[in-house]
Residue, then its C-alpha position, 0 to 999 in steps of 0.5 A: m691574375t698576372p699583375m700579382c706574379d713576378d714575369g716568369f711566372a705570369h708566364s708560366l700560367r698562360t700555358v694552365d687550362p684552368a678546367r684541369v684546375p681540380a680545385t673550386r673553393v677555397t676551405g680555409r684561410p690562407v697560413a704562412t709556412q715561411g715568412p713574411s720576413g726577409g722578401a719572402a714569404v709561403y701561404e697554405v691555402a685549404t681547397d676543397a681538392g688539396t692543400l694550394t702552396v703559393t711562394l711571394a717575394a717581394v719584389d721592386g716594393r710589392w709582394v708578388v708570386t713566383g710559384n705555386d705548388f698544388v698537393r692532392a687530399v687523398s680521399 
């Protein structure tokens, strides 16, 4: 994943234990909630455990992930 991320976000991903990620599969198509315009974009992706929000930026002619957030589904 790190080649698709900016350096700072890639570094923070190294501290994540994949076993603690609550989602096991994507259940919907990505939906743009911002952009892509002005060099920034935000997408929401439905999963079996909630919604993943992915933030991207255009850096040196390519899109890279700069951050994410996860909101668990209410059961």
